[in-house]
C-alpha positions as CSV (number, residue, x, y, z in Angstrom):
1,X,-52.2,-33.0,36.0
2,X,-50.6,-29.7,35.4
3,X,-50.9,-27.5,32.4
4,X,-49.9,-23.9,31.4
5,X,-52.9,-21.9,30.0
6,X,-51.4,-19.4,27.6
7,X,-52.6,-15.9,26.6
8,X,-53.5,-14.6,23.2
9,X,-53.2,-11.3,21.3
10,X,-55.7,-10.0,18.7
11,X,-54.3,-9.1,15.3
12,X,-56.9,-6.6,14.3
13,X,-60.5,-6.5,15.5
14,X,-63.7,-5.3,13.8
15,X,-67.1,-4.8,15.4
16,X,-69.6,-5.5,12.7
17,X,-73.1,-5.3,14.3
18,X,-75.1,-5.7,17.5
19,X,-77.1,-8.8,17.6
20,X,-80.6,-9.5,18.8
21,X,-79.2,-11.5,21.7
22,X,-77.2,-8.5,23.0
23,X,-73.9,-9.7,21.8
24,X,-71.9,-8.3,18.9
25,X,-70.6,-9.9,15.7
26,X,-66.9,-9.3,15.4
27,X,-64.0,-10.3,13.2
28,X,-60.5,-10.8,14.6
29,X,-57.4,-13.0,14.4
30,X,-56.4,-14.8,17.6
31,X,-52.7,-15.5,18.0
32,X,-51.4,-17.6,21.0
33,X,-48.5,-16.2,22.9
34,X,-46.2,-17.8,25.6
35,X,-47.4,-15.9,28.6
36,X,-48.9,-18.5,30.8
37,X,-50.9,-19.2,34.0
38,X,-50.3,-22.5,35.9
39,X,-53.3,-24.8,36.4
40,X,-53.2,-28.0,38.4
41,X,-56.1,-30.4,38.8
42,X,-55.7,-33.6,40.7
43,X,-57.9,-36.4,42.0
44,X,-58.1,-36.5,45.8
45,X,-57.7,-39.6,47.9
46,X,-60.7,-40.6,50.0
47,X,-60.7,-38.8,53.4
48,X,-59.2,-35.5,52.2
49,X,-60.4,-32.7,54.5
50,X,-60.4,-29.0,53.4
51,X,-62.5,-26.0,54.1
52,X,-62.7,-24.4,50.6
53,X,-64.8,-26.4,48.2
54,X,-67.9,-26.3,46.0
55,X,-70.4,-29.1,45.8
56,X,-70.5,-31.1,42.6
57,X,-73.1,-33.7,41.6
58,X,-73.1,-37.2,43.0
59,X,-71.7,-36.0,46.4
60,X,-68.4,-35.0,44.8
61,X,-66.5,-31.9,45.8
62,X,-64.2,-29.5,44.0
63,X,-61.6,-28.0,46.4
64,X,-59.8,-24.9,45.2
65,X,-56.8,-22.6,45.9
66,X,-55.6,-19.5,44.1
67,X,-52.2,-17.8,44.0
68,X,-50.2,-15.3,42.0
69,X,-52.1,-12.2,40.9
70,X,-55.5,-14.0,41.1
71,X,-58.3,-11.8,42.5
72,X,-61.3,-14.0,43.1
73,X,-64.2,-12.6,45.0
74,X,-66.5,-15.6,44.3
75,X,-65.0,-18.9,43.2
76,X,-68.3,-19.9,41.6
77,X,-67.8,-17.1,39.0
78,X,-64.1,-17.9,38.3
79,X,-63.9,-19.4,34.8
80,X,-61.8,-22.5,35.5
81,X,-64.2,-23.5,38.3
82,X,-67.2,-22.7,36.1
83,X,-65.6,-25.0,33.5
84,X,-65.4,-27.9,35.9
85,X,-68.9,-27.4,37.0
86,X,-70.2,-27.2,33.4
87,X,-68.4,-30.5,32.6
88,X,-69.9,-32.1,35.7
89,X,-73.4,-31.0,34.6
90,X,-72.9,-32.5,31.1
91,X,-71.0,-35.7,31.8
92,X,-70.6,-36.1,35.5
93,X,-67.5,-36.1,37.7
94,X,-66.6,-39.3,39.5
95,X,-63.9,-38.0,41.9
96,X,-63.3,-35.4,44.4
97,X,-60.9,-32.8,42.9
98,X,-58.4,-30.2,43.9
99,X,-57.8,-27.2,41.6
100,X,-54.9,-24.9,42.1
101,X,-54.7,-21.8,39.8
102,X,-51.6,-19.6,39.8
103,X,-52.3,-16.4,37.8
104,X,-49.5,-14.7,35.8
105,X,-51.7,-13.3,33.0
106,X,-53.2,-10.0,34.2
107,X,-57.0,-9.6,34.3
108,X,-58.9,-7.1,32.3
109,X,-56.0,-7.0,29.9
110,X,-57.5,-8.3,26.6
111,X,-55.2,-11.3,26.7
112,X,-57.9,-14.0,27.4
113,X,-56.3,-15.4,30.6
114,X,-59.6,-16.4,32.2
115,X,-60.8,-18.0,29.0
116,X,-57.6,-19.9,28.6
117,X,-57.9,-21.2,32.2
118,X,-61.4,-22.4,31.5
119,X,-60.6,-24.1,28.2
120,X,-57.6,-25.9,29.8
121,X,-59.6,-26.9,32.8
122,X,-62.1,-28.6,30.4
123,X,-59.3,-30.4,28.6
124,X,-57.8,-31.7,31.9
125,X,-61.1,-32.8,33.5
126,X,-62.0,-34.6,30.2
127,X,-58.6,-36.5,30.4
128,X,-59.0,-37.3,34.1
129,X,-62.5,-38.6,33.5
130,X,-61.4,-40.9,30.7
131,X,-62.0,-38.8,27.6
132,X,-65.8,-38.7,27.9
133,X,-66.1,-36.4,24.9
134,X,-64.2,-35.0,21.9
135,X,-62.7,-31.7,20.9
136,X,-65.7,-30.6,19.0
137,X,-68.1,-31.0,22.0
138,X,-65.5,-29.4,24.3
139,X,-65.5,-26.3,22.1
140,X,-69.3,-26.0,22.3
141,X,-69.1,-26.3,26.1
142,X,-66.3,-23.7,26.1
143,X,-68.5,-21.3,24.0
144,X,-71.1,-21.4,26.8
145,X,-68.5,-20.0,29.2
146,X,-67.1,-17.2,27.1
147,X,-66.8,-16.0,23.5
148,X,-63.1,-16.6,23.1
149,X,-62.9,-19.8,25.2
150,X,-63.3,-22.1,22.2
151,X,-60.1,-20.7,20.7
152,X,-58.0,-22.1,23.5
153,X,-59.2,-25.6,23.0
154,X,-57.3,-26.0,19.7
155,X,-55.0,-23.0,20.6
156,X,-53.8,-22.3,17.0
157,X,-53.8,-19.0,15.1
158,X,-57.4,-18.5,14.0
159,X,-59.7,-16.1,12.2
160,X,-62.7,-15.6,14.6
161,X,-66.2,-14.4,13.7
162,X,-69.6,-14.5,15.3
163,X,-69.1,-13.6,19.0
164,X,-65.6,-14.8,18.5
165,X,-66.5,-18.5,18.9
166,X,-66.6,-19.3,15.2
167,X,-63.1,-20.3,14.3
168,X,-61.2,-20.9,11.1
169,X,-57.6,-22.0,11.4
170,X,-55.2,-19.9,9.4
171,X,-51.5,-20.2,8.5
172,X,-49.6,-17.2,10.0
173,X,-46.2,-17.1,11.6
174,X,-44.5,-14.4,13.7
175,X,-41.4,-16.4,14.0
176,X,-38.3,-14.2,14.3
177,X,-40.2,-11.3,15.8
178,X,-40.0,-10.1,19.4
179,X,-43.2,-9.4,21.3
180,X,-43.6,-6.8,24.0
181,X,-46.7,-6.5,26.1
182,X,-47.3,-3.4,28.2
183,X,-50.3,-3.1,30.6
184,X,-51.0,-0.2,33.0
185,X,-52.4,-0.9,36.5
186,X,-56.0,-0.5,35.3
187,X,-58.1,-2.9,33.2
188,X,-60.8,-2.3,30.6
189,X,-64.0,-4.3,30.9
190,X,-65.6,-5.7,27.8
191,X,-68.7,-3.6,28.5
192,X,-66.6,-0.5,28.7
193,X,-64.9,-1.2,25.4
194,X,-68.2,-1.9,23.6
195,X,-69.7,1.3,25.0
196,X,-67.2,3.4,23.0
197,X,-67.5,1.7,19.6
198,X,-70.0,2.1,16.8
199,X,-70.5,-1.1,14.9
200,X,-70.0,-0.9,11.2
201,X,-70.0,-3.5,8.5
202,X,-68.1,-2.4,5.4
203,X,-68.5,-5.0,2.7
204,X,-65.6,-3.4,0.7
205,X,-63.1,-3.7,3.6
206,X,-60.3,-6.1,2.9
207,X,-60.5,-9.4,4.8
208,X,-58.4,-9.7,8.0
209,X,-57.3,-13.1,6.7
210,X,-55.7,-11.4,3.7
211,X,-54.3,-8.5,5.7
212,X,-52.4,-10.7,8.2
213,X,-50.7,-12.5,5.3
214,X,-49.1,-9.2,4.1
215,X,-45.7,-8.1,5.4
216,X,-46.0,-6.9,9.0
217,X,-44.5,-3.5,8.1
218,X,-47.6,-2.8,6.1
219,X,-50.0,-3.6,9.0
220,X,-50.0,-0.1,10.7
221,X,-51.9,1.5,7.9
222,X,-54.6,-1.2,7.4
223,X,-54.8,-3.6,10.5
224,X,-56.8,-1.8,13.2
225,X,-58.5,-2.6,16.4
226,X,-61.8,-0.7,16.4
227,X,-62.0,-0.6,20.2
228,X,-58.9,1.7,20.3
229,X,-60.6,5.0,19.5
230,X,-63.2,4.8,22.2
231,X,-60.9,3.3,24.8
232,X,-58.1,5.8,24.1
233,X,-60.5,8.7,24.8
234,X,-61.1,7.3,28.3
235,X,-57.6,6.1,28.8
236,X,-55.1,8.3,26.9
237,X,-52.2,6.5,28.6
238,X,-52.8,3.6,26.2
239,X,-52.4,5.8,23.2
240,X,-49.2,7.1,24.7
241,X,-47.9,3.6,25.2
242,X,-48.7,2.7,21.6
243,X,-46.8,5.8,20.4
244,X,-43.8,4.8,22.6
245,X,-43.8,1.3,21.1
246,X,-43.5,2.8,17.6
247,X,-40.8,5.2,18.7
248,X,-38.9,2.2,20.0
249,X,-39.0,0.7,16.6
250,X,-42.0,-1.6,16.6
251,X,-43.0,-2.8,13.2
252,X,-46.6,-3.0,14.4
253,X,-48.3,-1.9,17.7
254,X,-51.9,-2.3,18.8
255,X,-54.3,-2.9,21.7
256,X,-55.1,-6.5,22.3
257,X,-58.8,-7.3,22.3
258,X,-60.8,-4.9,24.5
259,X,-57.7,-3.8,26.3
260,X,-55.9,-2.6,28.4
261,X,-52.8,-4.4,27.1
262,X,-50.8,-2.8,24.3
263,X,-48.4,-4.9,22.3
264,X,-45.6,-4.3,19.9
265,X,-43.9,-6.6,17.3
266,X,-40.2,-5.9,16.8
267,X,-37.8,-7.3,14.2
268,X,-34.9,-7.0,16.8
269,X,-35.0,-7.4,20.5
270,X,-35.9,-3.9,22.0
271,X,-34.1,-2.4,25.0
272,X,-36.7,-1.8,27.7
273,X,-34.5,-0.7,30.6
274,X,-35.9,2.6,32.0
275,X,-39.1,2.4,30.0
276,X,-42.6,1.6,31.1
277,X,-41.7,1.9,34.8
278,X,-44.3,0.6,37.3
279,X,-46.3,-1.1,34.4
280,X,-46.7,-4.8,33.7
281,X,-44.2,-5.7,31.0
282,X,-43.6,-9.0,29.3
283,X,-41.1,-9.6,26.5
284,X,-40.4,-12.7,24.5
285,X,-39.1,-14.0,21.2
286,X,-41.8,-15.6,19.0
């Protein structure tokens, strides 16, 4: 089976408080976008021989191969592999498997690529194994792999709270807008992003759910990503990219998640020739 795990952007992000378990409570709106990896998971015939595999339970094996811009130092820590192994621990895997992940979504970008790979791996292995569980249980298993993994199970615009795993589906459309993603060569780790933010819970702040229902032209003044200030101090290039997106006519520009991708929403298709040279750039109509 082949699927195309897609990325997401964050429409606003608030960091409310640090929790006793070391995580933070946040609020954000996840929105799926059509920048995709390629994930293939197939059942192997008996007698297959390969030298790159991990042992599963019941003497089964998970063979793996990576391509594209994938950088994997240890396959056991890669999220799609961790997803298969987590499913095996919970429900068992009855076949030898071959996983091929082709990465297009950049890492350390705030786009959720690894989380999407994991969620889609769970959906595929559940299908291969005869639908051993339902979406609700898959979402709980996904949450054990990463805070934003559950979002990619349903993969619909959602208001997220808690660590990002508590989801409420919302009705929001960006149809007719053009999306531009711009990412420099560096990434920003989640730990780095949190180190530069001071949690604050303002009970009088308007709800993100209400803000994203307002006209997009009004978002620049009220829809903020609270990671930006701290990350911009360390990486001023990101602030410059945001300014350039607005100068090009973006109705709204922001950092996605913990960075380092900046995105802009445009009413008309922007001309990018000669801009953002040597950076990762993705443009699409929504």
